[in-house]
C-alpha positions, 0 to 999 in steps of 0.5 A: 500500500505504501509503495502505491501511495509513494509512487502516486506522490512522486508522479502526482497520479494516484490512479495510475496502473502500476506494473509488478516491476515498477513496484519492485523497483521501489522495494525489492521484494521477491516476486512470489511474495509480492504477488501474494501480497497484491492478491490479498490487497485485491481480495480486500478491494484496496487495489484492482487488477484486470490482468494480474500484470497491472495494479492500481489503488481503488478509492478505498485503497487510496484512503487506507494507504494515505492513512497508513503513510500519515501514521508512519510519518507521525511516528517518525516525527515523534521518535526523532523529536522525543526519543532522539532516534 
């Protein structure tokens, strides 16, 4: 989810279809694991696919991804500010 959101931020296009190779460039996850994770996200309707080659965030997926990234960023700020990590 974070990969989709970060790519959307990068090119200002959250609706873009992303290929498996594009996702793996952002985070080198073995193909089998990546496909398994993507299928879980498809089942939850957070991403959609038409051909199992290209994937894109759904409206619900974008909302979930935005929240996930926001929480992660807040934790990073908290840890760096209060715990000097």
